C-alpha positions in Angstrom: 0.0 0.0 0.0 1.4 3.5 -0.9 2.7 5.6 2.1 1.3 8.6 0.4 -2.3 9.4 -0.8 -3.0 12.6 -2.9 -5.1 15.2 -1.3 -8.4 16.4 -2.8 -6.9 19.8 -3.1 -3.9 18.6 -5.2 -6.0 16.6 -7.6 -8.4 19.5 -8.0 -5.2 21.7 -9.0 -4.2 19.1 -11.4 -7.6 18.7 -13.1 -8.1 22.5 -13.3 -4.6 22.8 -15.0 -5.6 20.1 -17.3 -9.0 21.8 -18.1 -7.5 25.4 -18.6 -4.0 24.4 -20.0 -2.6 27.5 -18.3 -1.3 27.9 -14.7 -2.8 31.5 -14.3 -6.4 30.7 -15.6 -6.4 27.3 -13.7 -5.2 29.2 -10.5 -8.1 31.8 -11.1 -10.7 29.1 -11.6 -9.5 27.5 -8.4 -9.6 30.7 -6.4 -5.9 30.5 -5.3 -2.7 32.2 -6.5 -0.7 30.8 -9.4 2.3 30.0 -7.0 -0.1 28.0 -4.7 -1.5 26.0 -7.5 2.0 25.4 -9.0 3.4 24.3 -5.7 0.6 22.0 -4.9 1.1 20.1 -8.4 5.0 20.0 -7.9 4.5 18.5 -4.4 2.1 16.0 -5.8 4.7 15.1 -8.5 7.6 14.9 -5.7 5.8 12.7 -3.4 4.6 10.4 -6.4 8.0 10.4 -7.8 6.8 11.1 -11.4 6.5 13.9 -13.8 2.9 14.7 -14.7 3.4 18.0 -16.4 5.9 19.2 -18.9 6.5 23.0 -18.4 7.8 25.5 -20.7 7.5 29.3 -21.1 4.5 28.8 -23.5 3.1 25.5 -23.3 1.8 23.2 -20.5 1.9 19.6 -21.8 0.9 16.5 -19.7 2.8 13.5 -19.9 1.3 10.1 -20.9 1.0 9.1 -17.3 -0.4 12.6 -16.4 -3.3 12.1 -18.8 -4.1 8.9 -17.0 -3.7 10.4 -13.5 -6.1 13.1 -14.6 -8.7 10.8 -15.7 -8.5 8.9 -12.5 -8.6 12.2 -10.5 -11.8 13.2 -12.4 -13.3 10.0 -11.2 -12.2 10.4 -7.7 -13.3 13.9 -7.6 -16.8 12.9 -8.7 -16.9 10.1 -6.0 -15.9 12.7 -3.2 -18.5 15.2 -4.6 -21.3 12.7 -4.6 -20.1 11.7 -0.9 -20.7 15.2 0.3 -24.0 15.3 -1.8 -25.1 12.2 0.0 -24.6 13.9 3.4 -26.2 17.1 2.1 -29.3 15.4 0.9 -29.9 13.9 4.5 -30.2 17.2 5.9 -32.8 20.0 5.0 -34.3 19.8 1.6 -33.0 22.3 -0.9 -30.4 23.6 1.4 -26.6 24.3 1.3 -24.6 24.8 -1.7 -25.9 23.8 -5.2 -24.0 24.6 -8.4 -26.3 25.1 -11.5 -25.1 26.2 -15.1 -27.6 28.1 -17.1 -27.5 28.9 -21.0 -27.2 32.4 -22.1 -30.6 32.3 -23.9 -32.4 31.5 -20.6 -30.3 33.1 -17.8 -31.0 36.7 -18.3 -34.8 36.3 -19.0 -35.8 33.7 -16.3 -33.4 34.1 -13.5 -34.1 37.6 -12.4 -37.8 36.6 -12.0 -37.3 33.5 -10.0 -34.0 34.3 -7.8 -35.7 36.7 -5.5 -38.5 34.5 -4.6 -36.0 31.5 -4.3 -33.8 33.6 -1.9 -36.9 34.5 0.1 -38.4 31.0 0.3 -35.3 28.9 0.6 -33.0 31.0 2.6 -30.7 27.9 3.5 -29.9 27.3 -0.4 -26.9 28.7 -1.6 -27.2 28.7 -5.4 -23.8 28.9 -7.2 -24.7 30.0 -10.9 -22.3 30.0 -13.9 -23.5 30.9 -17.5 -22.3 28.6 -20.3 -23.6 27.5 -23.7 -25.1 24.2 -23.9 -22.1 22.2 -24.8 -20.0 23.6 -22.1 -22.7 23.2 -19.5 -23.2 19.5 -20.2 -19.4 18.9 -20.1 -19.4 20.7 -16.7 -22.1 18.4 -15.6 -20.4 15.4 -16.7 -17.0 16.4 -15.1 -18.6 17.3 -11.8 -18.1 21.1 -11.9 -21.8 21.7 -11.6 -24.7 19.8 -10.1 -27.3 20.5 -12.5 -27.9 22.3 -15.8 -31.0 24.6 -16.8 -31.1 24.2 -20.6 -33.3 23.9 -23.7 -34.1 20.8 -25.6 -33.7 19.3 -28.2 -30.0 18.9 -27.2 -27.8 16.0 -26.8 -27.3 15.8 -23.0 -26.1 12.3 -22.8 -27.3 10.0 -19.9 -28.9 12.4 -17.5 -32.2 12.9 -15.5 -34.5 15.3 -16.9 -37.3 17.3 -15.4 -39.6 19.6 -17.7 -40.0 23.2 -16.8 -41.9 24.8 -19.7 -42.3 25.1 -23.4 -41.1 28.1 -24.8 -42.4 29.4 -28.4 -40.3 30.9 -31.0 -41.0 34.2 -32.8 -39.8 36.0 -35.9 -38.6 39.6 -35.0 -38.8 42.1 -37.8 -38.0 45.8 -38.2 -40.8 48.1 -37.9 -42.4 48.8 -41.2 -41.0 45.7 -42.8 -42.1 45.8 -46.5 -43.6 42.3 -46.2 -46.0 43.3 -43.6 -45.8 40.4 -41.4 -49.1 38.7 -40.6 -50.3 37.6 -37.1 -48.2 34.3 -37.3 -45.4 33.5 -39.7 -45.2 30.5 -42.1 -41.8 29.1 -42.3 -41.6 29.8 -46.0 -42.1 33.6 -45.5 -38.7 33.8 -43.6 -36.2 35.6 -46.0 -33.1 33.4 -45.9 -30.9 36.1 -46.9 -31.9 38.4 -44.0 -32.1 35.9 -41.2 -29.6 36.6 -38.2 -28.8 33.9 -35.8 -26.6 33.3 -32.8 -23.1 32.0 -33.6 -22.2 28.4 -33.2 -22.4 26.9 -29.9 -25.8 28.4 -29.0 -28.5 25.7 -29.1 -31.1 28.2 -29.8 -29.6 28.4 -33.4 -30.4 25.0 -34.0 -33.9 25.2 -32.6 -34.6 28.2 -34.8 -33.5 26.3 -38.0 -35.6 23.3 -37.1 -38.6 25.4 -36.5 -38.2 26.7 -40.1 -37.7 23.0 -41.4 -35.9 24.6 -44.4 -32.5 22.9 -45.1 -31.3 25.9 -47.4 -31.4 28.3 -44.1 -28.8 26.3 -42.6 -26.2 27.3 -45.1 -27.4 30.8 -46.0 -28.4 32.5 -42.4 -25.9 34.8 -41.1 -24.8 33.5 -37.7 -23.1 36.6 -36.2 -24.7 37.3 -32.9 -23.2 36.8 -29.6 -26.4 37.3 -27.7 -29.9 38.0 -28.3 -29.7 41.6 -27.2 -27.3 42.0 -29.9 -29.4 40.3 -32.5 -32.4 42.7 -31.4 -30.1 45.8 -32.1 -29.4 44.6 -35.5 -33.1 44.0 -36.4 -34.0 47.5 -34.9 -31.3 49.1 -37.2 -33.1 47.4 -40.1 -30.0 45.0 -40.8 -32.3 41.7 -40.9 -34.6 39.6 -39.0 -34.2 37.2 -36.3 -35.9 34.7 -34.1 -36.5 35.0 -30.5 -37.8 32.7 -27.7 -41.1 33.9 -26.0 -39.4 34.0 -22.6 -37.2 36.9 -24.0 -40.2 38.8 -25.2 -42.0 38.6 -21.8 -38.8 39.7 -20.1 -39.0 42.9 -22.2 -36.0 42.3 -24.7 -37.9 44.5 -27.3 -38.4 47.5 -24.9 -37.1 50.7 -26.2 -36.9 49.3 -29.8 -39.3 49.3 -32.7 -38.9 45.7 -33.5 -42.2 43.6 -34.2 -42.4 40.0 -33.1 -44.8 37.3 -34.4 -45.0 33.7 -33.7 -43.7 31.0 -36.2 -46.6 29.0 -37.6 -45.1 25.6 -37.0 -45.7 22.8 -34.3 -41.8 22.6 -34.1 -41.4 26.1 -33.4 -40.7 25.8 -29.7 -38.1 24.5 -27.4 -38.4 22.6 -24.0 -36.8 24.3 -21.0 -35.6 21.5 -18.6 -33.5 21.0 -15.7 -31.1 18.1 -16.0 -28.6 16.3 -13.6 -26.5 13.1 -13.4 -28.3 9.9 -13.0 -28.1 8.2 -9.7 -27.4 11.6 -8.1 -28.2 11.4 -4.2 -29.6 14.9 -4.4 -32.2 13.9 -7.0 -35.1 15.0 -4.6 -33.5 18.4 -4.2 -33.3 18.8 -8.0 -37.0 17.9 -8.3 -37.9 20.3 -5.8 -35.8 23.1 -7.5 -37.6 22.2 -10.9 -40.8 22.8 -9.0 -39.7 26.3 -7.8 -38.6 26.9 -11.4 -41.9 26.0 -12.9 -43.6 28.2 -10.1 -41.6 31.1 -11.2 
């Protein structure tokens, strides 16, 4: 049996360095100084008697053994977090720290309405939020960096538990006085492929919008330039094109102060499903289902 066992902190430092590929960014993500993180990894290497990381001025490269140790460290950290979750779940329901990722096309429109009530009704809950694209959020969930994710389906989430929150209709947003005089509902074939502005790659709403249109040619011709829905609205307001917006953004007032007009898409697929997802067999499943109830009530 080894006379030395790595500490959780040392493994966290190693995994963070592997994730970020840079000592400074890894230290920031770990909320420690760069020297502290570097010293922790060097101590781990010294006591194990191996080199895990090859260092140079510009590049951080993990050795073959280092890659294997990181993979094992990820599993050990997941087990440690599940142990903590098991203890947490035995206490007061929906209390203590809970880490949740939320995608950018939900966070600014849903959370401001829900968080004040949640803070008032669940004072023992410490909700730690991070905003990430769907792909990054799912990866964070799989690697144990967050406990649950609030996102929109359809999206490939892998093997997770899912709790439905709501359906969110999609609307087409036009500049005021659009020459086509948009009707009360917009048939997909009315959407001008040369004027459609969508979010850049990495945002699942882009795929939801294209699926709602059910027109393959839009995938190649749509301009994917927006980094946020607010940016797209400003572009439309300046008569630079049209875009698609979720109903929750409209309800949150994203068009306030603009002259943009929004109409629902006349298609049964013109919607996305808002869900809360978490890892299968999580000991905090009851907490997540309670959180989903809170989100639905918002």
